[in-house]
C-alpha positions as CSV (number, residue, x, y, z in Angstrom):
1,X,-8.5,10.6,17.8
2,X,-9.1,8.2,20.6
3,X,-8.2,5.1,18.8
4,X,-6.9,2.3,21.0
5,X,-4.8,-0.4,19.1
6,X,-5.8,-2.9,21.8
7,X,-9.5,-2.3,21.1
8,X,-10.3,-2.9,17.4
9,X,-13.8,-1.6,17.9
10,X,-12.4,1.9,18.6
11,X,-11.6,2.2,14.9
12,X,-15.3,1.9,13.8
13,X,-16.1,5.5,14.6
14,X,-13.3,6.9,12.3
15,X,-12.7,6.8,8.6
16,X,-9.3,5.0,8.7
17,X,-7.8,3.1,5.8
18,X,-4.8,0.7,5.8
19,X,-1.8,1.8,3.9
20,X,0.6,-0.7,2.4
21,X,4.0,0.8,1.5
22,X,6.5,-1.3,-0.5
23,X,10.0,-0.4,-1.3
24,X,11.6,-2.3,-4.2
25,X,15.3,-2.2,-4.8
26,X,15.1,-2.0,-8.6
27,X,14.0,0.3,-11.4
28,X,10.3,0.5,-12.4
29,X,9.2,-2.2,-14.9
30,X,6.7,-1.9,-17.6
31,X,4.4,-4.6,-16.1
32,X,4.5,-3.2,-12.5
33,X,1.1,-1.5,-12.6
34,X,-0.6,-4.7,-13.8
35,X,1.2,-6.6,-11.0
36,X,0.1,-4.2,-8.4
37,X,-3.5,-4.2,-9.6
38,X,-3.5,-8.0,-9.3
39,X,-2.0,-7.7,-5.8
40,X,-4.7,-5.3,-4.8
41,X,-7.4,-7.5,-6.2
42,X,-6.1,-10.4,-4.2
43,X,-6.0,-8.3,-1.0
44,X,-9.6,-7.4,-1.5
45,X,-10.7,-10.9,-2.2
46,X,-8.5,-13.1,0.1
47,X,-7.5,-10.7,2.9
48,X,-10.9,-9.0,3.0
49,X,-9.4,-5.6,2.9
50,X,-12.3,-3.5,1.4
51,X,-10.4,-0.3,0.9
52,X,-6.9,1.2,1.5
53,X,-3.9,2.7,-0.1
54,X,-0.9,1.0,-1.7
55,X,2.3,2.9,-2.3
56,X,5.4,1.5,-4.1
57,X,8.8,3.2,-4.1
58,X,11.8,2.3,-6.2
59,X,15.2,2.7,-4.6
60,X,18.8,1.4,-4.7
61,X,20.2,-0.6,-1.8
62,X,21.2,2.5,0.3
63,X,17.7,3.9,0.1
64,X,18.2,6.6,-2.5
65,X,15.1,6.8,-4.7
66,X,15.5,5.7,-8.3
67,X,12.3,7.2,-9.6
68,X,11.0,10.7,-9.3
69,X,7.5,9.6,-8.4
70,X,6.1,6.7,-6.4
71,X,3.4,4.5,-7.7
72,X,0.2,4.7,-5.7
73,X,-3.4,3.7,-5.8
74,X,-6.4,4.0,-3.5
75,X,-8.8,1.1,-3.5
């Protein structure tokens, strides 16, 4: 790909999507999926991000994953 980060227009010829990766230092909580869905809706409305990927990982302070799977959603 010939994408130049100094020339934003160079991205228009490619199908690229932003990816937001969040690492939380805690265990998964029951309401997390609803929280993340609200966060994505706010990004789409207020930050004008039309589509992307959001990935959430749960870990302890030394970076060891707490959960077997990450939470992820494409929007």
